[in-house]
C-alpha positions as CSV (number, residue, x, y, z in Angstrom):
1,A,0.0,0.0,0.0
2,C,2.8,2.4,0.9
3,M,4.6,2.0,-2.4
4,K,1.4,2.0,-4.4
5,A,0.6,5.3,-2.7
6,F,3.6,7.1,-4.3
7,D,2.4,9.6,-6.9
8,R,5.2,11.6,-8.6
9,Q,2.7,14.5,-9.1
10,R,1.9,14.8,-5.4
11,G,5.2,13.3,-4.1
12,Y,5.9,12.8,-0.5
13,Q,2.5,14.1,0.7
14,T,1.0,10.9,-0.8
15,V,3.8,8.7,0.5
16,H,3.3,10.2,4.0
17,A,-0.5,9.4,3.8
18,G,0.5,5.8,2.7
19,I,2.9,5.4,5.7
20,I,0.2,6.5,8.1
21,N,-2.3,4.0,6.6
22,V,0.3,1.2,6.8
23,T,1.2,2.1,10.4
24,R,-2.5,1.8,11.3
25,E,-2.8,-1.5,9.6
26,V,0.4,-2.9,11.2
27,K,-0.9,-1.9,14.6
28,N,-4.1,-3.9,13.8
29,G,-2.0,-7.0,13.1
30,R,-1.4,-6.8,9.3
31,N,2.1,-7.7,7.9
32,Y,3.9,-5.8,5.2
33,L,6.8,-6.6,2.9
34,I,8.8,-3.5,2.2
35,F,11.5,-3.1,-0.4
36,P,13.5,-0.3,1.2
37,E,15.6,0.3,-1.9
38,G,12.6,1.6,-3.8
39,T,13.6,-0.2,-7.0
40,R,15.5,-3.4,-8.0
41,S,19.3,-3.3,-7.9
42,K,21.1,-3.0,-11.2
43,Q,24.2,-4.5,-9.4
44,G,23.1,-8.1,-9.0
45,N,23.0,-9.2,-5.4
46,H,24.5,-6.0,-4.1
47,P,21.8,-4.0,-2.4
48,Q,21.4,-0.3,-3.2
49,E,21.1,2.4,-0.6
50,F,18.1,1.9,1.6
51,K,15.5,4.7,1.7
52,E,15.2,5.8,5.3
53,E,11.5,6.6,4.7
54,A,10.8,2.8,4.4
55,L,11.8,2.3,8.1
56,R,10.4,5.4,9.8
57,Q,9.8,5.2,13.5
58,Q,6.1,5.4,12.8
59,L,6.3,1.7,12.4
60,S,7.8,1.3,15.9
61,E,6.9,-1.4,18.3
62,V,6.7,-4.1,15.6
63,S,9.2,-6.8,14.7
64,I,11.3,-6.1,11.6
65,I,12.2,-9.3,9.8
66,P,15.0,-8.7,7.3
67,V,14.8,-10.9,4.1
68,A,17.8,-11.5,1.9
69,L,17.1,-12.4,-1.7
70,I,19.9,-14.0,-3.7
71,D,19.7,-14.1,-7.5
72,S,16.2,-12.7,-7.7
73,Y,17.6,-10.1,-10.2
74,K,18.3,-12.9,-12.7
75,S,14.7,-13.3,-13.6
76,F,14.6,-9.7,-14.9
77,D,18.0,-9.4,-16.5
78,T,18.4,-12.6,-18.5
79,G,16.0,-11.9,-21.4
80,S,14.9,-15.5,-21.1
81,A,11.9,-17.3,-19.8
82,A,14.1,-20.1,-18.4
83,P,13.6,-21.0,-14.7
84,V,15.8,-19.2,-12.2
85,T,16.7,-20.6,-8.7
86,V,16.3,-17.8,-6.1
87,Q,17.4,-18.1,-2.5
88,V,15.1,-16.4,0.1
89,H,16.5,-16.1,3.6
90,F,14.3,-14.9,6.5
91,L,16.7,-13.5,9.1
92,K,16.3,-13.3,12.8
93,P,13.7,-10.6,13.7
94,M,14.8,-7.2,15.1
95,E,12.5,-6.7,18.0
96,Y,11.3,-3.3,19.1
97,E,13.5,-3.4,22.2
98,E,16.6,-3.8,20.0
99,Y,15.9,-0.8,17.8
100,K,13.7,1.5,19.9
101,D,16.6,4.0,20.6
102,M,18.0,4.0,17.1
103,K,17.3,6.6,14.4
104,S,15.7,5.6,11.2
105,T,19.0,5.8,9.4
106,E,20.6,3.5,11.9
107,I,17.8,1.0,11.6
108,A,18.1,1.0,7.8
109,A,21.9,0.6,8.0
110,E,21.6,-2.4,10.5
111,V,19.0,-4.1,8.4
112,K,21.1,-3.7,5.3
113,R,24.2,-4.9,7.1
114,R,22.4,-8.1,8.1
115,I,21.1,-8.7,4.6
116,E,24.5,-8.2,3.1
117,E,26.1,-10.5,5.6
118,T,23.6,-13.2,4.7
119,I,24.2,-12.7,1.0
120,K,28.0,-13.0,1.4
121,A,27.6,-16.1,3.6
122,N,25.5,-17.9,1.0
123,G,27.6,-17.3,-2.0
124,G,25.6,-14.4,-3.5
125,W,28.5,-11.9,-3.5
126,D,30.5,-11.5,-6.6
């Protein structure tokens, strides 16, 4: 919902409204999958910079479960309809107690660090 809410004409006002809506739904028990890069990486398994807005403190008091995707980019970049094997690693959750005193930028950096560490450990780093 948050990403669908982005409208280049109205910009961040629309994104902010989407974040508020997502926040309300998360507090009511709904789960969301957020791609904090905002787009797919053009560098294979190397994640791009995370957008801090994706991990705003408005989503506090919830568990953040980092997910490392390995080789998912291949399904877009091969120009082929051949099957592609993709690894999906669900990492240990970051509980609210762990990140409650961190800034959004620090949370984003830690989530990215954990994802990169998992990609490296599972042979996804060039």
